[in-house]
C-alpha positions in Angstrom: 0.0 0.0 0.1 1.4 3.4 -1.0 1.7 6.3 1.3 -0.5 8.2 -1.1 -3.4 5.5 -0.4 -2.7 5.6 3.5 -3.0 9.4 3.2 -6.3 9.0 1.3 -8.0 6.7 3.7 -6.7 8.9 6.7 -8.4 11.8 4.9 -11.7 10.1 4.3 -11.9 8.8 7.9 -11.2 12.5 9.2 -13.8 13.6 7.2 -16.3 11.2 8.1 -15.2 11.8 11.8 -15.8 15.6 11.5 -19.0 15.3 9.9 -20.3 13.0 12.5 -18.5 14.4 15.4 -16.8 11.0 16.2 -17.6 7.5 15.0 -18.1 4.1 16.8 -14.7 2.3 16.7 -16.6 -0.5 14.6 -17.1 2.2 11.9 -13.3 3.0 12.0 -12.4 -0.7 11.7 -14.8 -1.3 8.9 -13.4 1.7 6.8 -9.7 0.5 7.6 -10.2 -3.0 6.3 -13.1 -2.8 3.7 -12.9 0.7 2.3 -13.7 0.2 -1.4 -10.5 1.9 -2.6 -8.1 2.0 0.4 -9.2 -0.7 2.9 -6.5 -3.2 3.8 -8.5 -6.1 2.4 -9.2 -4.3 -1.0 -5.8 -2.9 -1.8 -3.3 -4.9 -4.0 -1.0 -6.3 -1.3 0.4 -9.5 -0.1 -1.3 -10.3 3.1 -0.3 -14.2 3.6 2.7 -16.0 4.0 6.4 -15.1 4.6 6.0 -12.1 2.5 2.9 -10.9 4.1 1.7 -9.8 7.5 0.4 -13.1 8.9 0.2 -16.9 8.4 -3.0 -18.8 8.3 -3.4 -22.7 8.7 -3.8 -23.4 5.0 -0.6 -21.4 4.4 1.3 -23.5 6.8 0.8 -26.7 4.9 -1.5 -28.4 2.5 -2.0 -30.9 5.3 -4.7 -28.7 6.8 -6.9 -28.8 3.9 -6.3 -32.4 3.1 -7.6 -33.3 6.6 -10.6 -30.9 6.2 -11.2 -32.8 2.9 -11.5 -36.2 4.8 -14.4 -34.5 6.9 -16.1 -33.3 4.0 -16.2 -36.8 2.3 -17.9 -37.8 5.6 -20.4 -34.9 5.2 -21.2 -35.6 1.6 -21.9 -39.2 2.5 -24.2 -38.3 5.5 -26.2 -36.2 2.9 -26.6 -39.1 0.6 -23.3 -39.0 -1.6 -25.3 -36.7 -4.1 -24.7 -33.1 -5.2 -23.1 -31.2 -2.9 -22.1 -27.6 -2.4 -18.8 -26.3 -0.3 -19.3 -22.6 0.1 -16.3 -20.9 1.4 -16.4 -17.2 2.3 -13.0 -15.1 2.7 -11.0 -17.9 1.1 -7.9 -15.4 1.0 -5.6 -16.6 -1.9 -7.4 -19.6 -2.3 -4.9 -22.3 -0.9 -7.4 -23.9 1.5 -9.7 -24.5 -1.5 -7.0 -25.6 -3.7 -5.9 -28.2 -1.3 -9.4 -29.4 -0.7 -10.3 -29.9 -4.6 -6.7 -31.4 -5.3 -7.1 -34.1 -2.4 -10.9 -34.6 -3.6 -10.1 -34.9 -7.4 -7.3 -37.4 -6.6 -8.6 -39.6 -3.8 -12.5 -39.2 -4.0 -13.2 -38.5 -7.9 -16.9 -39.4 -7.5 -17.3 -36.9 -4.9 -15.1 -34.2 -6.9 -17.5 -34.9 -10.0 -20.6 -34.1 -7.8 -19.5 -31.1 -5.9 -19.6 -27.4 -6.6 -17.1 -25.1 -4.7 -18.7 -21.6 -4.3 -16.6 -18.8 -3.2 -17.9 -15.5 -1.5 -15.3 -12.8 -1.9 -15.6 -9.1 -1.6 -12.0 -8.2 -2.3 -11.1 -7.9 -6.0 -7.4 -8.3 -5.0 -8.2 -11.7 -3.4 -10.6 -12.7 -6.2 -7.7 -12.1 -8.9 -5.4 -14.2 -6.7 -7.8 -17.0 -6.2 -8.6 -17.3 -10.0 -4.8 -17.9 -10.8 -4.3 -20.2 -8.0 -7.6 -22.5 -8.9 -7.3 -22.1 -12.6 -7.5 -25.9 -13.2 -10.6 -26.6 -11.1 -12.2 -23.7 -12.5 -11.9 -25.3 -16.0 -13.2 -28.4 -14.4 -16.2 -26.6 -13.6 -15.9 -27.0 -10.0 -15.4 -23.4 -8.8 -18.0 -20.5 -9.0 -17.9 -17.2 -7.3 -21.2 -15.8 -5.8 -22.8 -13.5 -3.3 -24.3 -15.0 -0.1 -27.6 -14.7 -1.3 -27.1 -16.9 -4.4 -26.7 -20.0 -1.9 -30.3 -19.8 -0.6 -31.4 -23.2 -0.3 -27.9 -24.9 -0.4 -27.2 -28.3 0.5 -23.6 -29.2 1.9 -20.9 -27.4 3.9 -20.4 -23.7 4.5 -16.7 -23.4 5.7 -14.8 -20.4 6.6 -11.2 -20.2 8.0 -10.1 -16.7 9.9 -13.0 -15.1 8.6 -14.9 -13.8 11.7 -12.0 -12.6 13.7 -11.5 -9.6 10.9 -15.2 -8.5 11.2 -15.5 -4.8 12.7 -16.1 -4.8 16.4 -17.5 -2.5 18.9 -15.0 -1.7 21.6 -16.8 -1.1 25.1 -15.5 -0.1 28.6 -17.2 -0.6 31.9 -16.9 2.5 33.7 -18.6 3.2 37.2 -20.9 0.2 36.6 -22.0 1.2 33.3 -20.8 0.1 29.6 -19.5 2.9 27.6 -18.5 2.8 24.0 -15.1 3.9 22.4 -15.6 6.4 19.9 -12.8 7.7 17.5 -12.3 11.5 17.0 -9.9 13.5 15.3 -6.9 15.0 17.2 -4.8 17.1 15.0 -3.2 15.1 12.3 -4.2 11.8 14.0 -7.1 9.9 15.8 -7.8 9.5 19.5 -10.4 7.8 21.6 -13.5 9.0 23.8 -16.0 7.3 25.7 -19.5 7.6 25.2 -23.0 6.1 25.7 -23.5 3.0 23.6 -24.3 3.4 20.0 -27.2 0.6 20.2 -29.3 -1.3 22.5 -27.7 -4.5 20.6 -24.7 -4.3 22.8 -26.6 -4.6 26.0 -28.5 -7.4 24.5 -25.5 -9.2 23.6 -24.1 -9.4 27.2 -27.7 -10.2 28.6 -27.8 -13.0 26.2 -24.4 -14.6 27.0 -25.1 -14.0 30.8 -21.4 -12.5 31.2 -20.9 -8.9 32.6 -17.5 -7.2 31.8 -15.5 -6.3 34.7 -15.3 -2.9 36.1 -12.3 -1.0 34.0 -12.1 -3.7 31.5 -12.3 -3.2 27.7 -13.6 -5.9 25.4 -15.0 -6.4 22.0 -18.4 -7.2 20.8 -18.7 -8.7 17.4 -22.3 -8.0 16.4 -21.5 -8.6 12.8 -20.8 -12.1 13.6 -24.1 -12.4 14.9 -25.8 -11.2 11.8 -23.3 -13.5 9.9 -24.4 -16.7 11.4 -28.1 -15.7 11.2 -27.5 -15.1 7.4 -25.6 -18.6 6.8 -28.4 -20.5 8.8 -31.1 -18.8 6.6 -29.5 -19.8 3.3 -28.6 -23.3 4.7 -31.3 -25.7 3.8 -29.6 -29.0 4.8 -26.1 -29.5 6.0 -23.2 -28.2 7.9 -21.5 -25.0 9.1 -17.6 -25.5 9.7 -15.9 -22.5 11.3 -12.3 -22.2 12.2 -10.7 -19.3 14.0 -9.2 -18.1 17.0 -11.4 -17.3 20.0 -12.9 -18.5 23.2 -16.2 -19.4 24.8 -17.8 -16.3 26.5 -16.8 -16.8 30.0 -13.0 -17.0 29.2 -13.2 -14.2 26.4 -14.6 -11.7 29.0 -12.7 -12.9 32.1 -12.1 -10.4 34.5 -8.1 -11.0 34.0 -8.6 -9.9 30.4 -8.5 -6.2 31.0 -7.6 -4.8 27.6 -9.4 -7.2 25.4 -7.9 -9.0 22.4 -7.7 -6.6 19.8 -4.5 -7.0 17.8 -3.1 -5.5 14.7 -0.6 -7.5 12.3 2.1 -6.0 9.9 5.2 -7.9 8.7 4.6 -10.6 11.2 4.7 -8.3 14.1 1.8 -7.6 16.1 0.7 -4.4 18.1 -2.4 -3.1 19.9 -2.7 0.6 17.9 -5.2 0.5 15.3 -4.7 3.9 14.3 -1.2 3.7 12.8 -0.7 2.2 9.5 -4.2 2.7 8.6 -5.2 0.6 5.9 -1.5 -1.1 5.8 -2.2 -3.5 8.7 -4.8 -6.1 9.6 -7.0 -5.6 12.8 -8.3 -8.7 14.5 -10.0 -9.7 17.4 -10.8 -13.2 19.3 -14.2 -14.8 18.3 -16.8 -15.4 21.0 -17.8 -19.1 20.1 -20.6 -19.1 22.9 -22.6 -16.6 20.8 -21.9 -18.3 17.6 -23.5 -21.5 19.1 -26.5 -19.6 20.8 -27.4 -17.4 17.9 -26.9 -20.6 15.7 -29.2 -22.7 17.6 -31.7 -19.7 17.9 -31.8 -20.2 13.9 -32.0 -24.0 13.4 -28.1 -24.8 13.8 -27.4 -27.8 16.2 -24.0 -27.7 17.7 -22.3 -31.0 16.6 -18.5 -30.3 17.5 -16.4 -27.7 19.2 -13.0 -28.3 20.3 -9.2 -27.1 19.8 -7.9 -27.2 16.4 -5.3 -29.8 17.6 -8.2 -32.3 18.6 -9.9 -31.7 15.3 -7.0 -32.5 13.2 -5.7 -35.3 15.3 -9.2 -36.8 15.0 -8.9 -36.5 11.4 -5.4 -38.4 11.1 -3.1 -35.7 11.4 -0.5 -38.1 12.8 -0.8 -40.9 10.4 -0.5 -38.2 7.5 2.6 -36.8 9.3 4.3 -40.1 9.5 3.4 -41.1 5.9 5.0 -37.7 4.5 8.1 -38.1 6.8 8.5 -41.7 5.4 8.4 -40.4 1.8 11.1 -37.7 2.6 14.6 -39.2 2.1 16.5 -36.0 3.1 16.6 -36.2 7.0 16.9 -32.2 7.2 13.9 -31.8 5.3 12.1 -34.4 7.1 12.8 -32.5 10.3 11.7 -29.1 8.8 8.5 -30.9 7.8 7.7 -32.1 11.1 8.3 -28.9 12.8 6.1 -26.8 10.0 3.4 -29.2 10.5 3.6 -29.1 14.4 2.7 -25.4 14.1 -1.0 -26.6 13.4 -1.2 -28.6 16.7 1.3 -27.1 19.1 -0.4 -25.2 21.9 2.4 -22.6 22.8 3.9 -21.0 19.7 1.4 -22.7 17.3 -2.1 -23.0 16.4 -3.3 -25.9 18.0 -5.0 -24.4 21.2 -5.6 -20.8 20.2 -7.6 -21.9 17.2 -11.0 -23.4 17.7 -13.4 -25.5 15.4 -17.0 -25.1 15.5 -19.1 -27.6 13.5 -22.8 -26.9 13.5 -25.6 -28.9 11.5 -29.0 -28.3 9.9 -31.5 -30.9 9.4 -28.7 -33.5 9.7 -29.3 -34.7 13.4 -26.4 -35.2 15.5 -24.1 -37.6 13.6 -20.5 -39.0 14.9 -18.1 -37.2 13.2 -14.5 -38.4 12.0 -13.2 -35.3 13.9 -14.6 -36.3 17.1 -12.2 -39.6 17.4 -10.6 -39.2 20.8 -6.8 -38.8 21.0 -6.6 -41.6 23.6 -8.2 -44.0 20.8 -5.7 -42.9 18.0 -2.9 -45.0 19.1 0.1 -42.8 18.9 3.3 -44.8 17.5 6.5 -44.6 19.5 8.7 -41.7 18.5 5.9 -40.0 16.7 7.1 -36.8 18.3 
């Protein structure tokens, strides 16, 4: 992103703030990330991988997508082994989609022939990258881009990986026993914050619904957009599953008294900071997900909770260890085999990895409560000696 683009976004935000005498932080975050011309996700830039700002599980190794493909095969079988839609929203550069489709084409050709992979993407830059990465499967007629509304009545699985953490959030603080909201105002050439009354009653309703009250003096995030999103997904899904992978907690832990400053973080060139008012439009802004609310709102809209667990549990249940050992055995160079092991362990390690901070939620609609492959208990896997 050029200095001119950053300046353009800052000027646009300053004008909006001046016109409204201040805007809720959620509006600021939405513009910083999704402004049609200058937003972080709409400008041409490398966001994912070594040359970008952050890694995702699918960018760590194709193993992640290959294991998800195993779960999707079972879901297809549970729905009768007929036409099946996989819908992925916010697919980044398309690598998870590629790994899933490559696996299904090779290992489950019948499923591959009967599926349609639908991508919902608002970023022109990401869509261009996806078209290049997925060219083979596009030519095979498996990949189609669409709007969320186009999926009404779908049967299959709605998939997202690190989507909801980048939804705009309201920032609130508990002061003198009352919730107040962070507004962004102009301060000379920059931005600063001001606490004001809540911008909407939905924030109060949110905390009443989850039965958690933020501690006095604490700051936290409220992701109302995630509530709207799960309602929308539930409304378009006729029969099937919703598979959500993201970092977050259940409400009691997310809003625990010890979490004084909330979870808002910014990412730039693999460095984190907690200042969303620097590099506006040139850094990612995220917050952890409230999985309690996703489950509750989902249940209110016809989605049953089938599975919820840490990413390491999910991947181990799907055969992570077996896949790792097979891949190591195929590698003749000991140094490359060790590098492979360390790379893949990033997906399951609790500290310094993604295994515990990332969670997986699977909800179902009109499918009952089936026993999924990913629910296999680690104690039943039978770890080979020397596997780690």
